[in-house]
C-alpha positions in Angstrom: 16.8 53.4 -41.3 13.3 54.7 -41.9 14.6 57.3 -44.3 16.4 54.6 -46.3 13.2 52.5 -46.4 11.1 55.5 -47.4 13.5 56.4 -50.3 13.5 52.7 -51.4 9.7 52.8 -51.3 9.5 55.9 -53.5 12.0 54.5 -55.9 10.1 51.2 -56.1 6.7 52.9 -56.7 8.1 55.3 -59.3 8.9 52.4 -61.7 6.6 50.0 -63.6 5.0 47.1 -61.9 7.8 44.7 -62.9 10.3 46.9 -61.1 12.8 47.0 -64.0 14.4 50.2 -63.0 15.0 49.2 -59.4 16.2 45.9 -60.8 18.7 47.8 -63.0 20.0 49.6 -59.9 20.5 46.3 -58.1 22.0 44.7 -61.2 24.4 47.7 -61.5 25.5 47.1 -57.9 25.9 43.4 -58.7 28.1 44.3 -61.7 30.3 46.5 -59.4 30.5 43.9 -56.7 33.4 41.5 -57.2 34.0 40.2 -53.7 32.2 40.3 -50.4 34.6 42.8 -48.9 35.2 45.4 -51.5 32.8 48.2 -50.5 30.0 48.7 -48.0 27.4 48.5 -50.8 28.7 45.2 -51.9 28.8 43.8 -48.4 25.2 45.0 -47.9 24.1 43.1 -51.0 25.7 39.9 -49.9 24.5 40.2 -46.4 20.9 40.9 -47.6 21.0 37.8 -49.8 22.4 35.7 -47.0 19.9 36.8 -44.4 16.8 36.6 -46.6 17.7 33.5 -48.5 17.4 35.1 -51.9 19.7 35.6 -54.9 19.7 38.4 -57.5 16.8 40.8 -58.2 14.8 38.9 -60.8 17.0 35.7 -61.0 20.2 34.2 -59.6 21.5 34.1 -63.2 22.2 37.8 -63.0 25.4 37.0 -61.1 26.4 34.4 -63.7 26.0 37.0 -66.5 28.0 39.7 -64.7 30.7 37.9 -62.6 30.8 34.7 -64.5 30.0 32.7 -61.3 27.5 32.7 -58.4 28.8 34.2 -55.1 28.7 32.3 -51.8 26.0 34.4 -50.4 23.6 32.7 -52.8 24.3 29.2 -51.6 22.1 27.1 -49.4 25.2 25.7 -47.7 28.1 27.7 -46.3 30.6 27.3 -49.1 33.3 29.5 -50.6 32.9 31.1 -54.0 32.0 30.0 -56.5 28.6 28.4 -55.7 27.4 25.7 -57.9 24.1 26.1 -59.7 22.9 23.0 -58.0 23.2 24.5 -54.5 22.2 28.1 -55.5 19.1 29.7 -54.0 16.5 30.1 -56.8 14.2 32.7 -55.1 14.8 36.3 -56.3 15.1 39.2 -53.9 12.5 41.4 -55.6 9.4 40.5 -53.6 11.3 40.3 -50.3 12.7 43.8 -50.8 9.3 45.2 -51.6 7.7 43.6 -48.5 10.4 45.0 -46.2 10.0 48.5 -47.7 6.2 48.4 -47.2 6.6 47.2 -43.6 9.0 49.9 -42.8 6.8 52.6 -44.3 3.8 51.4 -42.3 5.9 51.8 -39.1 7.0 55.3 -40.2 3.4 56.3 -40.8 2.3 55.0 -37.4 5.1 57.0 -35.7 4.1 60.2 -37.7 0.5 59.8 -36.7 1.5 59.4 -33.0 3.7 62.5 -33.0 1.0 64.5 -34.7 -1.6 63.3 -32.1 0.7 64.1 -29.2 1.5 67.6 -30.4 -2.1 68.4 -31.2 -3.2 67.3 -27.7 -0.4 69.3 -26.1 -1.5 72.4 -28.0 -5.1 71.9 -27.0 -4.1 71.5 -23.3 -2.0 74.7 -23.5 -4.7 76.7 -25.1 -7.3 75.5 -22.7 -5.2 76.4 -19.7 -4.8 79.9 -21.1 -8.5 80.4 -21.7 -9.4 79.3 -18.2 -8.2 82.3 -16.3 -8.2 81.8 -12.6 -9.3 84.3 -10.0 -5.7 84.9 -9.1 -4.9 85.8 -12.7 -7.9 88.3 -12.8 -6.7 89.8 -9.5 -3.2 90.2 -10.9 -4.6 91.8 -14.1 -6.5 94.3 -11.9 -3.4 95.2 -10.0 -1.4 95.8 -13.2 -4.3 97.9 -14.5 -3.7 100.4 -11.8 -0.5 101.4 -13.5 -2.5 103.2 -16.1 -4.7 105.3 -13.8 -3.1 108.5 -14.8 -4.6 112.0 -14.9 -3.0 112.9 -18.2 -3.8 110.4 -20.9 -1.4 110.8 -23.8 1.4 109.0 -25.5 4.1 110.4 -23.3 2.3 109.3 -20.1 1.7 105.8 -21.5 5.4 105.3 -22.5 6.5 106.5 -19.0 4.3 103.8 -17.4 5.8 101.1 -19.7 9.3 102.3 -19.0 8.6 102.3 -15.2 7.5 98.7 -15.4 10.5 97.6 -17.5 13.1 99.2 -15.2 11.7 97.4 -12.2 12.8 94.1 -13.7 9.8 92.1 -12.4 10.3 88.4 -12.7 6.6 87.8 -13.3 3.6 89.8 -14.3 4.7 90.6 -17.9 1.6 89.0 -19.5 -0.8 90.7 -17.1 0.8 94.0 -17.7 0.6 93.7 -21.5 -3.0 92.7 -21.3 -3.8 95.7 -19.1 -1.9 98.0 -21.5 -3.8 96.6 -24.6 -7.1 97.3 -22.8 -6.2 100.9 -22.0 -4.4 101.9 -25.2 -7.5 103.5 -26.8 -8.0 105.8 -23.8 -4.5 107.2 -24.3 -4.9 107.5 -28.0 -2.0 105.2 -28.8 -3.8 102.2 -30.3 -2.5 102.9 -33.8 1.1 103.8 -32.7 3.9 101.4 -33.8 6.4 102.7 -31.3 4.0 101.9 -28.4 3.6 98.3 -29.6 7.4 97.9 -29.8 7.7 99.1 -26.2 5.1 96.6 -25.0 6.8 93.7 -26.8 10.1 94.8 -25.3 8.7 94.2 -21.8 9.0 90.5 -22.2 12.1 88.8 -20.8 14.8 87.9 -23.3 16.5 84.5 -23.8 14.8 82.2 -21.4 11.8 81.5 -23.7 13.8 80.7 -26.8 13.1 77.2 -28.0 16.1 74.8 -28.4 14.4 72.1 -30.5 11.5 71.4 -32.8 9.5 69.6 -30.2 9.3 72.7 -28.0 8.1 74.7 -31.1 5.2 72.5 -31.8 4.2 72.2 -28.2 4.0 76.0 -27.5 6.9 76.6 -25.1 5.7 79.2 -22.6 2.2 79.2 -24.1 0.8 82.0 -21.9 3.5 84.4 -23.1 3.1 83.3 -26.7 -0.7 83.7 -26.7 -0.2 87.2 -25.2 2.0 88.4 -28.0 -0.2 86.8 -30.6 -3.1 88.8 -29.3 -1.0 92.0 -29.4 -0.2 91.2 -33.1 -3.9 90.6 -33.8 -4.7 94.0 -32.4 -2.0 95.6 -34.6 -3.5 93.9 -37.6 -7.0 95.1 -36.6 -5.7 98.7 -36.2 -3.8 98.5 -39.5 -0.5 99.0 -37.8 2.4 97.9 -40.1 5.1 95.9 -38.3 8.7 96.4 -39.2 12.1 94.6 -39.0 12.7 95.8 -35.4 9.7 93.9 -34.1 10.9 90.8 -35.9 14.3 91.0 -34.2 12.6 91.5 -30.8 10.4 88.4 -31.2 13.5 86.3 -32.4 15.3 87.4 -29.2 12.3 86.6 -27.0 10.8 83.4 -28.5 13.1 82.3 -31.4 12.7 82.0 -35.1 10.2 79.1 -35.2 7.9 80.2 -32.4 4.2 80.9 -33.2 4.4 84.7 -32.6 7.4 85.0 -35.0 5.7 83.0 -37.7 2.5 85.1 -37.4 4.6 88.3 -37.6 6.3 87.1 -40.8 2.9 86.4 -42.3 1.7 89.9 -41.4 4.8 91.4 -42.9 4.1 89.6 -46.1 0.3 90.2 -46.5 -0.4 93.6 -44.8 1.6 95.6 -47.3 -0.1 93.9 -50.2 -3.6 94.5 -48.8 -2.7 98.1 -47.8 -1.7 99.1 -51.3 -4.3 97.0 -53.1 -6.6 100.0 -53.4 -5.8 102.6 -56.2 -6.8 105.3 -53.7 -5.0 104.6 -50.5 -5.9 107.0 -47.6 -3.2 109.5 -46.8 -1.0 109.1 -43.8 -1.4 110.7 -41.4 -5.2 110.7 -41.9 -6.6 114.3 -42.2 -8.7 115.3 -39.1 -10.3 118.4 -40.7 -13.8 117.6 -42.1 -13.2 119.9 -45.1 -10.0 118.0 -46.1 -11.8 114.7 -45.8 -14.6 115.9 -48.0 -12.1 117.2 -50.6 -10.4 113.8 -50.6 -13.7 111.9 -51.0 -14.9 114.1 -53.9 -11.6 113.9 -55.6 -11.7 110.1 -55.4 -15.3 109.9 -56.8 -14.5 112.3 -59.7 -11.1 110.8 -60.6 -12.5 109.2 -63.8 -12.4 112.7 -65.4 -9.0 114.3 -64.9 -10.4 117.7 -65.7 -12.6 117.8 -62.7 -12.4 120.9 -60.6 -12.8 120.7 -56.8 -14.3 123.9 -55.4 -14.9 125.0 -51.8 -17.8 127.3 -51.1 -18.9 129.0 -47.8 -22.5 129.7 -47.1 -21.4 133.1 -45.7 -21.2 134.2 -49.3 -24.8 133.2 -50.0 -27.2 135.9 -49.0 -30.2 133.6 -48.9 -28.6 131.0 -46.7 -30.0 130.5 -43.2 -27.1 128.5 -41.8 -23.3 128.8 -41.9 -21.4 125.8 -43.2 -19.0 124.7 -46.0 -19.7 123.0 -49.3 -17.3 121.0 -51.4 -18.3 120.7 -55.1 -16.8 118.5 -57.8 -17.6 119.3 -61.5 -15.7 119.1 -64.8 -16.0 121.2 -68.0 -17.6 118.2 -69.7 -20.4 118.1 -67.1 -21.1 121.9 -67.5 -21.3 121.3 -71.3 -23.8 118.4 -70.8 -25.8 120.6 -68.5 -26.1 123.3 -71.2 -27.7 120.8 -73.5 -30.2 119.6 -71.0 -33.9 120.3 -72.1 -35.6 123.0 -70.0 -38.8 121.0 -69.8 -37.2 118.1 -68.0 -36.3 118.2 -64.3 -32.9 117.6 -62.6 -32.7 115.7 -59.4 -30.7 116.2 -56.3 -30.2 112.7 -54.7 -28.6 111.8 -51.5 -27.1 111.5 -49.1 -25.1 108.4 -50.0 -22.5 106.9 -47.7 -18.9 106.7 -48.7 -16.1 105.1 -46.7 -12.6 106.6 -46.8 -11.2 104.1 -44.4 -12.3 102.3 -41.4 -13.2 105.4 -39.4 -13.9 108.2 -42.0 -17.4 108.2 -43.6 -18.7 110.8 -46.0 -22.3 111.8 -46.9 -22.4 113.1 -50.5 -25.1 114.2 -52.9 -25.3 114.1 -56.7 -27.0 116.3 -59.3 -28.5 113.8 -61.8 -30.8 113.8 -64.8 -32.7 110.9 -66.4 -30.9 109.3 -69.4 -32.1 110.4 -72.9 -34.8 108.1 -74.3 -34.2 108.5 -78.0 -30.4 108.2 -78.0 -29.0 104.7 -78.4 -25.7 103.4 -77.4 -23.1 101.8 -79.6 -22.9 98.0 -79.7 -19.9 97.0 -77.6 -17.2 95.3 -79.7 -14.4 93.6 -77.8 -11.1 95.0 -79.3 -9.3 91.9 -78.3 -11.4 89.8 -80.7 -9.6 89.6 -84.1 -12.8 89.5 -86.2 -13.8 92.9 -84.8 -10.7 94.6 -86.3 -11.4 96.9 -89.2 -9.1 98.1 -91.9 -9.9 101.8 -92.8 -9.0 101.4 -96.4 -11.2 98.4 -97.1 -14.0 98.6 -94.5 -16.3 101.5 -95.2 -17.8 103.2 -92.1 -21.2 101.9 -91.0 -24.1 103.9 -89.4 -23.1 102.4 -86.1 -19.7 104.1 -86.4 -21.3 107.5 -86.7 -23.0 107.3 -83.3 -21.1 109.6 -80.9 -19.6 107.9 -77.9 -21.1 108.5 -74.4 -18.9 110.3 -71.9 -18.0 108.8 -68.6 -20.7 111.0 -66.9 -23.5 109.6 -69.1 -24.4 106.3 -67.4 -27.2 104.0 -68.2 -29.2 105.1 -65.1 -28.7 108.8 -65.7 -26.3 111.7 -66.4 -24.2 113.0 -63.4 -23.8 116.8 -63.5 -22.1 117.4 -60.2 -21.1 115.8 -56.9 -21.4 117.8 -53.6 -20.7 117.4 -49.9 -22.0 119.8 -47.3 -21.0 120.3 -43.7 -24.5 119.7 -42.4 -26.1 117.7 -45.2 -29.3 119.7 -44.7 -31.9 121.0 -47.2 -30.7 124.6 -46.7 -27.1 123.7 -47.4 -28.2 121.9 -50.6 -30.1 125.0 -51.8 -27.0 127.0 -51.3 -25.0 124.4 -53.3 -27.4 124.8 -56.2 -27.1 128.6 -56.0 -23.3 128.4 -56.0 -23.5 126.1 -59.1 -25.5 128.7 -60.9 -22.8 131.3 -60.3 -20.1 128.9 -61.2 -20.8 128.5 -64.9 -24.2 126.7 -64.8 -26.6 129.5 -65.5 -29.1 127.2 -67.1 -30.1 125.9 -63.7 -32.2 129.0 -63.3 -34.5 127.8 -66.1 -34.8 124.1 -65.0 -36.9 122.7 -62.2 -34.9 120.9 -59.5 -36.4 118.0 -57.5 -35.0 116.8 -54.2 -35.6 113.1 -54.0 -35.5 110.6 -51.1 -35.3 107.6 -53.6 -32.7 106.9 -56.2 -31.7 104.1 -58.6 -28.3 104.3 -57.1 -29.2 103.3 -53.5 -30.8 104.5 -50.2 -30.9 108.2 -49.5 -31.8 110.4 -46.6 -33.6 113.6 -47.7 -37.3 114.3 -48.0 -39.0 115.3 -51.2 -38.6 119.0 -52.1 -39.5 120.6 -55.5 -38.0 123.9 -56.5 -39.2 125.8 -59.5 -36.6 127.2 -61.8 -38.3 130.6 -61.9 -38.5 130.8 -58.1 -34.9 129.8 -57.7 
C-alpha cells in the first residue's frame, strides 16, 4: 500500500500544479471503464468514487464525455446506471486523491525514521559491548596468547599453531585466538603475508553466522566476530596486503554477502589496486633487502627524467685516499658531464645533503647532490602554452623572433641551480663524499680538479645534515 501511495505521490508532484497529467491518467482509466465489473482498475475507480463521495478527476462531466452517461458510483443515492445529473456528486476527486497520497507518505516517512533509529541504536549497543572488554575476555585472550610462545619464530611455526587450533574444533575462543595472532604476527615476520591472513580468517566457524534477512545485516549479527574480522582487514590495509578472491569466498561462507566484513573487503578490493599502482614508480615486489639495491632503485627513480642517465657503483676500496670502506652509488648523464665542462672555474660547486627520500613505508634513502648556482646573465624563454591557438606560428609567414633564438634549458638546469650528479653512500659521511668526488673526477669529470667544492649544511632544496667543509680544487 505504501509503495502505491509513494508512486502516486511521485507522479503527482512530477506534473504541473493543476495536475493535468495525473488527470489524463485517470481520464484514460475512465475511458477504458465501461461497467463496474470489467477490470480491477475499473472497480478500484468506482469504489474510490463511492467511498470518498467524489466524481471524476476535475469534473463529473468527464464521465459524460467518455461514456455518454454518469456511472452509479457518482450518485448521492444508491441507484443503478445511469445517474442523473441532478443527483450526481459535483466534488472532483483531485484534492481528495492528493490528500490521501500526502498522508500515506507521511506515515511511510515516520516508519523509515523509526527503522533507522532502531538500527542505529542497535549498532551503537553492539559496538559498545565489544569495546567494553570484561576481565574474563582479557583472561581468555591471555590464554590464547600462550599458543604463540614458541622458540622458533617463523612462518612455518605460526601456521602450525593456527592449524593446531583449527583441528581442535573449539566451539568458542575464535575471536580471542585471532586477536592474539594479530598481536604476535610481527614477531614471526608474517604481518605482510597474505597466506597467513587467509589461515586466520579460515579459523572462524562456517554457516552459523550467515544472515538470513536484511534486519540481521543492519543490526550486526554476531557483532564480536564481525568486528574481529574488520580489524584483521584493517591491519591488512595498513600493511598494504592485497586481498584476493579466495578471501571474499571465505567471508561469504562465514558471514554472508551483505555483512559488514564482506562489504569492507569489496571496498578494499576496489580501491587498494588503484592506490597501489597510482605511482609511476611502484616499489618492486618482493622489496629488495640489500642496501645497495635500494640505493640503485632510489637513484634511478630520481634520475628518470633523463633516459641517458648512467647508474654507477663505486667501492671505496679502489680509492687510495679513503679512510673508510663503504659503497657509493652515483647517477649522472652525458648531458650533466657536458654542463660540468662549461662551468666557470672561478665559481664553486656545492655538495648538498643529505636529503631524505622514501621508497615505500619502510625504506628511506639519504642522498646528496652536486649543484651549482644558476647563471645570472642567461634568461629563460617566455613560456607559451601550446594549447592556446593564438600562440601557434606558421613557419612560412611568421619570421623567427629573438626569443626563438634563445636555447632551451635542459632538465638539469633548474631555477634554483644546475644539478651535476646525484649520489648515495653507505655511511653518508664526509669521507665517503670526498671519495665520491674523486670517483667523479676519474669518471669523465676531470674539470672538478680545477673547481672549488663546498660542502654545505643549508640548501634551497630543503634541510640537510652535513657540516660546512671547503675543498680547494688544487688540493683535491
